[in-house]
C-alpha positions as CSV (number, residue, x, y, z in Angstrom):
1,M,-145.7,24.1,-37.2
2,E,-149.0,25.2,-38.8
3,S,-152.5,24.5,-37.3
4,L,-152.9,22.4,-40.5
5,D,-150.3,19.8,-39.3
6,L,-152.2,19.9,-35.8
7,R,-155.2,19.1,-37.7
8,V,-153.5,16.2,-39.4
9,L,-152.3,14.5,-36.3
10,A,-155.9,14.8,-34.9
11,D,-157.1,13.1,-38.0
12,A,-154.5,10.2,-37.9
13,L,-155.2,9.8,-34.0
14,L,-159.2,9.3,-34.8
15,W,-158.4,6.9,-37.7
16,R,-156.1,4.8,-35.2
17,Q,-158.7,4.9,-32.6
18,N,-161.2,3.5,-35.4
19,G,-159.0,0.6,-36.0
20,H,-157.2,2.0,-38.9
21,A,-153.7,1.6,-40.0
22,V,-151.8,5.0,-40.4
23,T,-148.6,6.0,-41.9
24,L,-147.1,9.3,-40.9
25,V,-145.0,11.2,-43.6
26,T,-142.8,14.4,-43.0
27,V,-141.0,16.6,-45.1
28,V,-137.2,16.9,-43.9
29,E,-135.3,18.5,-46.7
30,T,-136.2,20.1,-50.1
31,W,-134.4,21.3,-53.2
32,G,-135.5,23.6,-55.9
33,S,-139.4,23.7,-56.2
34,A,-141.2,22.2,-53.2
35,P,-144.6,24.0,-52.1
36,R,-144.5,22.7,-48.3
37,P,-141.8,23.5,-45.7
38,P,-139.8,20.9,-43.9
39,G,-141.6,19.7,-41.1
40,A,-144.7,19.5,-42.9
41,L,-146.9,16.4,-42.3
42,L,-149.2,14.1,-44.4
43,A,-151.2,11.2,-43.0
44,V,-151.9,8.2,-45.0
45,R,-154.9,5.7,-44.0
46,D,-154.5,2.0,-45.0
47,D,-157.5,2.5,-47.6
48,G,-155.7,5.5,-49.2
49,L,-157.5,8.2,-47.3
50,V,-155.0,11.4,-46.6
51,S,-154.8,14.5,-44.5
52,G,-152.4,17.0,-45.1
53,S,-149.8,17.4,-48.0
54,V,-146.1,17.0,-48.6
55,S,-146.3,18.3,-52.4
56,G,-148.6,19.6,-54.9
57,G,-150.0,16.3,-55.4
58,C,-147.4,14.0,-57.6
59,V,-146.1,12.8,-54.6
60,E,-148.8,12.2,-52.4
61,D,-150.3,10.0,-55.2
62,D,-147.4,7.5,-55.0
63,L,-147.4,7.1,-51.2
64,I,-151.1,6.3,-51.6
65,A,-150.2,3.7,-53.9
66,Q,-147.5,2.3,-51.9
67,T,-149.3,2.8,-48.5
68,K,-152.5,0.9,-50.3
69,A,-150.1,-2.0,-51.6
70,A,-148.4,-2.5,-48.4
71,F,-151.5,-2.8,-46.5
72,H,-153.3,-4.9,-48.9
73,S,-151.1,-7.2,-50.5
74,A,-151.0,-10.6,-49.2
75,D,-147.9,-11.4,-51.0
76,N,-146.1,-8.8,-49.2
77,P,-146.6,-8.7,-45.2
78,G,-144.5,-6.0,-43.6
79,G,-143.4,-4.7,-46.7
80,W,-143.8,-1.6,-49.4
81,A,-145.1,-3.0,-52.5
82,A,-145.2,-0.2,-55.0
83,E,-143.1,-0.3,-58.1
84,G,-140.3,2.1,-57.7
85,S,-140.6,2.3,-53.8
86,A,-137.2,3.8,-52.2
87,Q,-138.6,2.4,-48.7
88,V,-136.0,1.2,-46.6
89,K,-137.5,-2.5,-45.5
90,G,-137.6,-3.7,-41.9
91,G,-139.6,-6.0,-40.0
92,A,-138.8,-5.6,-36.2
93,R,-142.1,-5.1,-34.0
94,R,-141.8,-2.0,-31.7
95,A,-142.2,-1.9,-28.1
96,E,-145.0,0.8,-28.4
97,D,-147.4,-1.6,-30.2
98,T,-149.4,-2.0,-27.1
99,E,-152.8,-3.4,-26.5
100,Q,-154.4,0.1,-26.0
101,N,-153.4,0.9,-29.9
102,A,-153.6,-2.9,-30.9
103,L,-154.7,-3.2,-34.7
104,P,-156.7,-5.8,-36.5
105,P,-154.4,-8.8,-37.2
106,R,-154.7,-8.2,-41.0
107,L,-153.3,-4.9,-40.6
108,R,-150.8,-5.3,-37.7
109,A,-148.9,-7.8,-39.6
110,R,-148.1,-5.2,-42.3
111,T,-147.4,-2.4,-39.9
112,T,-144.1,-3.9,-38.1
113,E,-141.7,-1.5,-39.8
114,L,-139.7,1.3,-38.2
115,P,-139.3,4.6,-39.6
116,S,-137.5,4.9,-42.7
117,M,-136.5,7.6,-45.3
118,L,-137.9,8.1,-48.8
119,A,-136.4,10.5,-51.3
120,Y,-138.1,12.1,-54.6
121,G,-136.8,14.2,-57.5
122,V,-136.9,15.1,-61.0
123,S,-134.2,15.6,-63.3
124,K,-134.7,17.9,-66.6
125,E,-134.9,14.4,-68.5
126,E,-137.4,13.1,-66.4
127,A,-139.4,16.3,-66.4
128,A,-139.5,16.2,-70.2
129,R,-140.2,12.7,-70.4
130,F,-143.3,13.0,-68.2
131,G,-144.1,16.5,-69.3
132,L,-143.8,18.0,-65.9
133,P,-143.4,21.8,-65.9
134,C,-141.6,21.6,-62.6
135,G,-138.7,20.3,-60.9
136,G,-137.2,19.7,-57.3
137,T,-136.4,17.0,-55.0
138,L,-137.8,16.2,-51.3
139,R,-136.6,14.0,-48.6
140,L,-139.2,12.4,-46.6
141,V,-139.4,10.6,-43.2
142,R,-142.2,7.9,-43.4
143,E,-143.4,6.2,-40.0
144,P,-145.8,3.6,-38.9
145,L,-148.3,5.2,-36.7
146,M,-148.3,2.7,-33.8
147,D,-148.4,4.5,-30.3
148,V,-151.1,7.3,-30.3
149,A,-150.2,8.4,-26.5
150,W,-147.8,10.8,-27.9
151,I,-150.4,12.4,-30.3
152,Q,-152.8,12.6,-27.3
153,E,-150.1,14.5,-25.1
154,L,-149.1,16.6,-27.9
155,L,-152.6,18.1,-28.9
156,A,-153.3,18.6,-25.0
157,R,-150.2,20.7,-24.6
158,T,-150.5,22.7,-27.8
159,Q,-154.3,23.4,-26.9
160,R,-152.6,24.6,-23.6
161,H,-150.4,26.9,-25.9
162,E,-147.8,25.2,-25.0
163,L,-144.8,24.7,-27.8
164,V,-143.6,21.1,-28.0
165,A,-140.7,19.6,-29.3
166,R,-141.2,16.0,-31.0
167,Q,-138.4,13.6,-30.9
168,L,-138.2,10.5,-33.1
169,T,-135.5,8.2,-33.3
170,L,-135.4,6.5,-36.5
171,A,-133.5,3.3,-35.5
172,T,-135.9,2.4,-32.8
173,G,-139.3,4.3,-33.6
174,A,-139.0,5.9,-30.0
175,V,-140.5,9.5,-29.5
176,R,-140.0,11.8,-27.0
177,L,-141.8,15.1,-26.3
178,D,-140.2,18.0,-24.9
179,A,-140.7,22.0,-24.2
180,A,-139.8,23.9,-27.2
181,Q,-138.4,27.3,-27.1
182,R,-139.7,30.0,-29.5
183,G,-137.9,30.4,-32.8
184,Q,-136.6,26.6,-32.4
185,S,-137.0,24.8,-36.2
186,M,-137.4,21.5,-37.6
187,Q,-133.9,19.5,-37.3
188,F,-132.7,16.3,-38.9
189,D,-129.3,14.8,-38.6
190,G,-130.1,11.8,-40.4
191,S,-130.9,9.7,-37.4
192,V,-133.1,12.1,-35.2
193,L,-135.6,14.2,-36.2
194,T,-137.3,16.7,-34.5
195,T,-140.2,18.9,-35.3
196,V,-141.5,21.4,-33.5
197,F,-145.3,21.9,-33.0
198,G,-147.1,25.5,-31.6
199,P,-150.3,26.3,-30.5
200,K,-153.3,26.9,-32.9
201,W,-153.4,30.7,-34.0
202,R,-156.1,32.4,-32.2
203,L,-157.7,35.7,-32.7
204,L,-159.7,37.8,-29.9
205,L,-162.3,40.3,-31.3
206,I,-163.8,42.9,-29.1
207,G,-167.1,43.4,-30.2
208,A,-169.8,40.9,-32.0
209,G,-171.2,43.5,-34.6
210,Q,-171.8,43.0,-38.3
211,L,-167.7,43.7,-38.9
212,S,-166.7,41.2,-36.4
213,Q,-168.7,38.6,-38.0
214,A,-167.4,39.1,-41.1
215,V,-163.8,38.9,-39.7
216,A,-164.6,35.9,-37.6
217,H,-165.8,34.2,-40.8
218,M,-162.8,34.9,-42.7
219,A,-160.4,33.8,-39.8
220,Q,-162.3,30.6,-39.4
221,M,-161.2,29.7,-43.2
222,L,-157.7,30.6,-42.2
223,D,-157.9,27.9,-39.3
224,F,-158.0,30.6,-36.5
225,D,-159.7,29.8,-33.4
226,V,-161.9,32.8,-32.9
227,L,-162.7,34.2,-29.6
228,V,-165.7,37.2,-29.2
229,C,-165.7,39.4,-26.3
230,D,-168.7,41.9,-26.0
231,P,-170.7,42.6,-22.9
232,R,-173.3,44.4,-24.9
233,E,-176.2,41.8,-24.8
234,E,-177.9,43.6,-27.8
235,Y,-174.7,42.7,-30.0
236,A,-173.6,39.7,-28.4
237,A,-177.1,38.4,-29.2
238,M,-176.4,38.9,-32.9
239,L,-173.6,36.2,-32.7
240,Q,-174.9,33.2,-34.3
241,M,-172.0,31.4,-35.6
242,D,-170.4,27.9,-34.9
243,G,-167.2,27.2,-33.7
244,I,-166.6,30.9,-32.3
245,T,-166.1,31.1,-28.5
246,R,-167.6,34.0,-26.6
247,L,-166.0,35.0,-23.6
248,Q,-167.7,36.6,-20.8
249,G,-166.8,39.7,-18.8
250,M,-165.2,43.0,-19.6
251,P,-162.6,43.5,-22.4
252,D,-159.5,44.3,-19.8
253,D,-160.3,41.3,-17.8
254,V,-160.9,39.1,-20.5
255,V,-157.4,40.0,-22.3
256,R,-155.8,39.4,-18.8
257,D,-157.4,36.2,-18.2
258,L,-156.7,35.0,-21.8
259,V,-153.0,35.7,-21.5
260,P,-152.1,36.5,-25.0
261,D,-149.1,34.8,-26.3
262,A,-147.0,35.2,-29.6
263,H,-149.9,33.1,-31.3
264,T,-152.5,35.6,-30.4
265,A,-154.1,38.7,-32.4
266,I,-156.4,41.1,-30.6
267,V,-158.8,43.5,-32.5
268,A,-161.1,46.2,-30.8
269,L,-163.8,46.8,-33.2
270,T,-166.6,48.3,-31.0
271,H,-165.8,52.1,-32.1
272,D,-166.7,52.6,-28.3
273,P,-163.4,53.8,-26.5
274,K,-164.9,52.9,-23.3
275,L,-164.5,49.1,-24.6
276,D,-161.9,49.3,-27.1
277,D,-159.4,51.0,-24.8
278,M,-160.0,48.7,-21.9
279,A,-158.9,46.1,-24.4
280,L,-156.1,47.7,-25.9
281,L,-154.6,48.8,-22.5
282,E,-154.1,44.7,-21.6
283,A,-153.4,43.9,-25.4
284,L,-150.6,46.5,-25.9
285,R,-149.0,45.2,-22.9
286,S,-149.0,41.6,-23.8
287,D,-147.2,39.3,-26.1
288,A,-150.0,39.2,-28.8
289,F,-148.4,39.4,-32.1
290,Y,-150.7,41.9,-33.7
291,V,-153.0,44.2,-31.8
292,G,-155.4,46.5,-34.1
293,A,-158.3,49.1,-33.3
294,L,-161.1,50.3,-35.5
295,G,-161.1,54.1,-36.0
296,S,-159.9,56.8,-38.6
297,R,-156.3,58.4,-38.2
298,R,-157.6,61.5,-36.4
299,N,-159.2,58.9,-33.7
300,Q,-156.1,56.8,-33.5
301,A,-154.0,59.8,-32.8
302,T,-156.4,60.6,-30.1
303,R,-156.8,57.2,-28.5
304,K,-152.7,57.2,-28.5
305,Q,-152.6,60.4,-26.6
306,R,-155.2,59.4,-24.3
307,L,-153.5,56.0,-23.4
308,A,-150.5,57.6,-22.7
309,E,-151.8,60.5,-20.8
310,H,-154.2,58.7,-18.5
311,F,-152.9,55.1,-18.6
312,D,-149.2,55.7,-18.7
313,L,-148.4,53.5,-21.9
314,T,-145.2,54.3,-23.5
315,D,-144.6,55.3,-26.7
316,Q,-142.9,51.4,-27.5
317,E,-146.2,49.8,-26.4
318,L,-148.5,52.6,-28.5
319,A,-146.4,52.0,-31.4
320,R,-147.6,48.4,-31.5
321,L,-151.1,49.6,-32.2
322,H,-152.2,48.9,-35.8
323,G,-154.3,51.6,-36.6
324,P,-156.5,52.4,-38.6
325,V,-156.9,48.6,-38.8
326,G,-155.9,46.7,-41.9
327,L,-154.2,47.3,-45.1
328,F,-155.3,50.3,-47.0
329,I,-157.3,48.9,-50.3
330,G,-159.9,51.2,-50.5
331,V,-162.6,49.5,-48.4
332,K,-166.2,50.4,-48.5
333,T,-168.3,47.4,-47.1
334,P,-167.8,45.6,-43.7
335,A,-166.9,42.5,-45.7
336,E,-164.1,44.5,-47.5
337,I,-162.9,45.6,-44.2
338,A,-162.7,42.3,-43.0
339,V,-160.7,41.4,-45.8
340,S,-158.2,44.5,-45.1
341,V,-158.0,43.5,-41.4
342,I,-157.3,39.8,-42.1
343,A,-154.7,40.6,-44.7
344,E,-152.9,42.8,-42.4
345,I,-153.2,40.1,-39.7
346,I,-151.8,37.7,-42.2
347,Q,-149.0,39.9,-43.2
348,V,-147.8,40.4,-39.9
349,K,-148.0,36.7,-38.5
350,N,-146.1,35.7,-41.7
351,A,-143.5,38.2,-41.2
352,T,-143.3,37.3,-37.7
353,S,-142.9,33.7,-38.6
354,A,-140.5,34.1,-41.2
355,T,-138.4,36.0,-38.5
356,T,-138.3,33.3,-36.0
357,S,-137.7,30.5,-38.6
358,S,-134.8,32.2,-39.8
359,A,-132.5,28.8,-39.2
360,A,-135.3,26.6,-41.3
361,A,-134.1,24.7,-44.2
362,P,-133.5,26.7,-47.4
363,A,-136.6,28.4,-49.1
364,S,-138.4,27.0,-52.2
365,K,-140.6,28.0,-55.1
366,P,-144.3,26.3,-54.7
367,S,-145.1,23.5,-56.9
368,T,-143.1,20.4,-57.5
369,C,-144.1,16.6,-59.2
370,A,-141.5,14.2,-58.4
371,T,-140.3,10.4,-58.7
372,P,-138.7,8.3,-56.0
373,V,-135.1,8.4,-56.1
374,P,-133.5,5.4,-54.4
375,Q,-131.8,5.7,-51.2
376,S,-128.1,4.7,-50.9
């Protein structure tokens, strides 16, 4: 599960805590064109504000219209009012609607439904009629967000870098959280939806110089949790960036205490072997999905020989080192080097994700515009 989807849940939690009604929408199946994979999340607030995405825009517009109509139509309490809606109506109040999560009466009366299915699709005829250049079909699960305790627990567990499986039973709206296995993917059998939420991707930079700052800035834009270790105070003092966490201590101790997992990348950028090698000693023996180090090919060869002879790193461990760090794109400036470093991290990250998610739903091409398809 992408960090973006964790942000969707965080937004939904905040909205509910502020007294808004919220609907969660999850992609469960796609055919043809679809820009978001199964498991992707969208949260729609009662006033139409959204977080996340399930398509390229056409579906979101309809979902917003349906949600606003449902929450603000006095003639349709407890139902979905938008024309053409495929919503399966229901009216049972769920046990999770507790005092802790109670909504204002005007919204509670319209938020009594259980989760239900919704499908969108475009035929060639519909595409021509609406002037839509793309086609595809996607099935969604839509659920009114009543209880928020599970979101609080899920966010806390992923913050501790746990993998969490969320199981939603459509017939009752009941939610259960379990420990997930790495490589486990979203599953849906028509009655139970299981989605997997992983910890946020994080990047540990060894060194706080100009290059590290450029890499950190780009990594933040990609939703990485950025950590920086540099015991040299004259460099660490240059680190003036919001949202960056500085870890105190020597690099080897910092890497060891961090306990890198498969959602962690580590890059040594000090160009000082005394510091970089200390970090690499621990990083190359960890579960980090990416380990890189600054330096020329000649320096990397010398580094590997040094680590093998003096610190007993194996050939297999040394083969994990990306060095010279970054993709070869003819870089010259610190900003260009940062682009190449981030590009290689993303390349490895996505290749790793593709390997561990091989059981996911069929691949689909980006871009979709669709209209609702009634469910039988």
